[in-house]
C-alpha positions as CSV (number, residue, x, y, z in Angstrom):
1,M,0.0,0.0,0.0
2,F,3.0,2.3,0.5
3,V,3.9,2.4,-3.2
4,N,0.4,1.6,-4.5
5,F,1.9,-0.2,-7.5
6,G,-1.3,-1.9,-8.7
7,S,-2.7,-2.3,-5.2
8,G,-6.1,-0.8,-6.1
9,I,-6.8,-3.0,-9.1
10,I,-7.9,-6.6,-9.7
11,P,-6.7,-8.0,-13.1
12,I,-9.5,-10.0,-14.8
13,K,-8.3,-10.7,-18.3
14,I,-5.0,-10.4,-20.3
15,L,-5.7,-8.8,-23.7
16,S,-2.3,-9.1,-25.4
17,T,1.5,-9.3,-25.0
18,Y,3.7,-7.8,-27.6
19,R,7.1,-6.3,-28.4
20,L,7.9,-2.9,-29.9
21,L,11.2,-3.3,-31.7
22,A,11.8,0.3,-32.7
23,S,10.4,3.6,-31.7
24,P,11.3,7.0,-33.3
25,V,13.8,8.8,-31.1
26,G,12.9,12.3,-29.9
27,V,9.3,12.2,-31.2
28,V,6.6,13.1,-28.6
29,T,3.6,10.8,-28.8
30,R,0.5,11.8,-26.9
31,Q,-2.1,9.5,-25.5
32,S,-5.5,11.0,-24.7
33,S,-7.2,8.0,-23.1
34,R,-5.5,4.6,-22.9
35,R,-7.8,1.8,-23.9
36,C,-6.7,-0.7,-21.2
37,W,-4.2,-1.3,-18.4
38,G,-0.6,-1.9,-19.4
39,L,2.7,-3.1,-17.9
40,V,5.7,-1.8,-19.8
41,L,9.4,-2.6,-19.6
42,K,12.2,-1.5,-21.9
43,C,14.7,-4.3,-22.6
44,G,17.1,-1.7,-23.9
45,G,17.2,2.1,-24.3
46,K,15.1,4.7,-22.5
47,T,11.6,6.1,-22.8
48,Y,10.2,8.9,-20.7
49,Y,6.5,9.3,-19.8
50,D,5.2,12.8,-19.0
51,Q,1.9,13.2,-17.0
52,Q,0.7,16.4,-15.4
53,G,4.3,17.8,-15.1
54,K,5.7,14.5,-13.7
55,T,8.4,12.6,-15.7
56,I,8.6,8.8,-15.3
57,L,11.5,6.7,-16.6
58,S,11.1,3.4,-18.4
59,D,14.3,1.4,-19.0
60,K,15.5,-2.2,-18.3
61,N,15.4,-1.5,-14.5
62,H,12.1,0.5,-14.3
63,V,8.8,-1.1,-15.1
64,V,5.8,1.2,-15.7
65,L,2.1,0.6,-15.0
66,L,-0.1,2.6,-17.4
67,P,-3.8,2.9,-16.1
68,K,-6.8,2.5,-18.4
69,G,-8.1,5.9,-19.5
70,A,-4.8,7.7,-18.5
71,E,-3.7,10.8,-20.4
72,Y,0.0,11.2,-20.9
73,A,2.8,11.7,-23.5
74,W,5.9,9.5,-24.1
75,T,9.2,10.1,-25.8
76,C,11.8,7.5,-26.7
77,T,15.3,9.0,-26.0
78,E,17.4,5.9,-26.6
79,P,16.2,3.1,-29.0
80,G,15.6,-0.4,-27.7
81,E,13.1,-3.2,-27.5
82,C,10.0,-2.6,-25.3
83,I,7.7,-5.3,-24.1
84,V,4.1,-4.7,-23.2
85,I,1.4,-6.6,-21.3
86,D,-2.1,-5.2,-21.9
87,F,-4.9,-6.3,-19.6
88,E,-8.3,-5.5,-18.2
89,A,-8.8,-4.9,-14.5
90,L,-11.4,-3.8,-12.0
91,G,-10.4,-0.6,-10.1
92,E,-10.0,3.1,-10.6
93,E,-6.7,4.8,-11.1
94,D,-5.3,7.5,-13.4
95,T,-1.7,8.0,-12.3
96,I,1.2,6.3,-14.0
97,R,3.2,4.2,-11.5
98,C,6.9,3.2,-11.8
99,A,8.9,0.6,-9.9
100,E,12.6,-0.1,-9.9
101,L,13.8,-3.6,-10.5
102,K,17.2,-4.7,-9.4
103,D,16.9,-7.7,-11.6
104,N,14.5,-7.8,-14.5
105,E,14.9,-11.6,-15.2
106,T,11.7,-12.4,-13.3
107,F,9.7,-10.0,-15.5
108,L,11.3,-11.2,-18.7
109,T,10.8,-14.9,-17.9
110,A,7.1,-14.3,-17.0
111,F,6.6,-12.3,-20.2
112,A,8.1,-15.1,-22.4
113,K,5.7,-17.6,-20.8
114,L,2.7,-15.2,-21.4
115,E,3.7,-14.9,-25.0
116,R,3.7,-18.7,-25.4
117,L,0.2,-18.9,-23.8
118,E,-1.3,-16.1,-25.8
119,G,-4.2,-17.3,-28.0
120,M,-4.8,-20.4,-25.9
121,T,-8.4,-20.4,-24.6
122,D,-8.5,-23.5,-22.5
123,T,-9.1,-23.1,-18.8
124,V,-5.6,-24.3,-17.7
125,S,-3.8,-21.8,-20.0
126,T,-6.1,-18.9,-18.9
127,L,-5.5,-19.6,-15.3
128,E,-1.7,-19.9,-15.8
129,S,-1.7,-16.6,-17.6
130,M,-3.5,-14.8,-14.8
131,H,-1.3,-16.5,-12.3
132,L,1.8,-15.0,-14.1
133,L,0.2,-11.6,-14.2
134,Y,-0.8,-11.6,-10.5
135,G,2.7,-12.9,-9.7
136,L,4.4,-10.0,-11.6
137,L,2.3,-7.4,-9.9
138,A,3.0,-8.9,-6.5
139,Y,6.7,-9.2,-7.2
140,I,7.0,-5.6,-8.3
141,S,5.0,-4.3,-5.3
142,K,7.1,-6.3,-2.9
143,A,10.4,-5.0,-4.5
144,E,9.2,-1.4,-4.1
145,H,7.9,-1.9,-0.6
146,K,11.1,-3.5,0.6
147,K,13.1,-0.7,-1.0
148,Y,11.3,2.1,0.8
149,V,10.5,0.5,4.2
150,P,13.4,0.0,6.6
151,D,13.3,-3.4,8.2
152,H,13.6,-2.1,11.8
153,K,10.6,0.2,11.3
154,R,8.5,-2.6,9.7
155,L,9.3,-4.8,12.7
156,L,8.0,-2.1,15.1
157,L,4.7,-2.1,13.3
158,A,4.5,-5.8,12.7
159,P,2.1,-6.5,15.7
160,A,-0.4,-4.0,14.4
161,I,-0.2,-5.3,10.8
162,A,-0.7,-8.9,12.1
163,H,-3.6,-7.9,14.2
164,M,-5.4,-6.1,11.4
165,T,-4.7,-9.0,9.0
166,E,-6.1,-11.6,11.4
167,K,-8.9,-9.6,13.2
168,Y,-10.2,-7.4,10.3
169,A,-13.7,-8.7,11.0
170,D,-13.6,-7.1,14.5
171,P,-15.5,-3.7,14.1
172,G,-13.9,-2.4,17.3
173,I,-10.3,-2.0,16.1
174,Q,-9.0,1.5,17.0
175,N,-5.7,3.3,16.7
176,E,-5.3,3.2,20.4
177,D,-5.4,-0.6,20.5
178,L,-3.0,-0.9,17.6
179,A,-0.6,1.5,19.2
180,A,-0.6,-0.4,22.4
181,L,0.3,-3.6,20.6
182,C,3.4,-1.8,19.2
183,N,4.2,-0.2,22.6
184,M,3.9,3.2,21.1
185,S,1.8,6.3,21.9
186,T,-1.2,6.7,19.6
187,V,0.3,9.9,18.1
188,Y,3.7,8.4,17.4
189,F,2.1,5.2,16.1
190,R,-0.1,7.0,13.6
191,K,2.8,9.2,12.4
192,T,5.2,6.2,12.0
193,F,2.5,4.1,10.3
194,E,1.7,6.8,7.7
195,A,5.3,7.6,7.1
196,I,6.0,3.9,6.2
197,Y,2.8,2.8,4.5
198,G,1.7,6.1,3.0
199,T,-1.7,5.9,4.6
200,P,-3.2,6.2,8.1
201,P,-3.7,2.9,10.0
202,I,-7.5,3.0,9.9
203,R,-7.5,3.7,6.2
204,Y,-5.1,0.7,5.7
205,L,-7.7,-1.4,7.7
206,H,-10.6,-0.2,5.5
207,I,-8.6,-1.1,2.3
208,L,-7.9,-4.5,3.7
209,R,-11.5,-5.0,4.6
210,I,-12.7,-3.9,1.2
211,Q,-10.3,-6.3,-0.5
212,K,-11.7,-9.1,1.7
213,A,-15.2,-8.0,0.8
214,K,-14.4,-8.2,-2.9
215,A,-13.2,-11.7,-2.5
216,I,-16.4,-12.7,-0.8
217,L,-18.6,-11.0,-3.3
218,S,-16.7,-12.8,-6.1
219,G,-17.6,-16.2,-4.5
220,D,-20.5,-17.6,-2.5
221,Y,-22.3,-15.4,0.0
222,D,-25.8,-15.2,1.5
223,S,-26.5,-11.5,1.7
224,I,-24.8,-8.1,1.7
225,R,-25.3,-8.0,5.5
226,Q,-23.3,-11.3,5.8
227,V,-20.5,-9.7,3.8
228,A,-20.6,-6.6,5.9
229,E,-20.4,-8.5,9.2
230,S,-17.7,-10.8,7.8
231,T,-15.5,-7.8,7.1
232,G,-15.9,-5.7,10.3
233,Y,-18.8,-3.5,9.4
234,S,-21.7,-3.4,11.9
235,S,-24.2,-2.1,9.4
236,V,-25.0,-2.6,5.7
237,Y,-25.2,1.2,5.3
238,H,-21.7,1.8,6.6
239,F,-20.3,-1.1,4.6
240,S,-21.9,0.1,1.4
241,K,-20.7,3.6,2.0
242,M,-17.1,2.5,2.5
243,F,-17.2,0.0,-0.3
244,K,-18.3,2.7,-2.8
245,L,-15.8,5.2,-1.4
246,Y,-12.9,2.8,-2.2
247,T,-14.1,1.1,-5.4
248,G,-16.5,3.6,-7.0
249,Q,-19.3,0.9,-7.0
250,S,-21.9,-0.4,-4.7
251,P,-21.4,-4.0,-3.4
252,T,-24.3,-5.2,-5.4
253,S,-23.0,-3.6,-8.6
254,Y,-19.6,-5.0,-8.0
255,A,-21.0,-8.5,-7.5
256,K,-23.0,-8.2,-10.8
257,S,-19.9,-7.1,-12.7
258,I,-18.0,-10.1,-11.4
259,R,-20.7,-12.5,-12.5
260,K,-20.8,-10.9,-16.0
């Protein structure tokens, strides 16, 4: 959640994998609304993406996540092969994300496997492709998280993270309780948590609960009330309000979109 590399999206379908062997150097190309999500890695050379005054580097050690509907411009400054994974996903995001990779072999290996699987429509191939994509997003997110979060600080907050992960269904979790688990004052706990994870503790908890709710709504459940109570919300109203805040959809609409 600290880096937010893909943490707010749920991939549902891989559309294509392809290689761009040559791009014109020094030519600015503008994208008004990207048709789908994309993971981009340069195998050689350099490309820069510009979005709202921010410049993002794409080279062999920097993988870029391009959101669906995003508006940006890109310029190739050094020629080299570029590999792209286009996919559909649930979730709202419009900011380009970039993550540094110390070793891009994991990405290149997964991409090669996805290329071999492209066009295969049997269930096993489809599941394997999605497994590779999820694995890439998880690998990249972990690499960035480890880079920015010092081990000793993560250890200080580990009791709070563990408690939220295990007891997210408890509607009574408060900052004071989490701070006590970490032997910190509430003020210092909140400040440290936000500095490391980039979000307040209770917001982290809500995001975790909503992710669990998505999983339940994607499977078997009896009622929205059951989903609410299973994820730490004491009322359907509060659950629905928070679900829409974090996903842009009502729980019912989300469940219908999953079934479709």
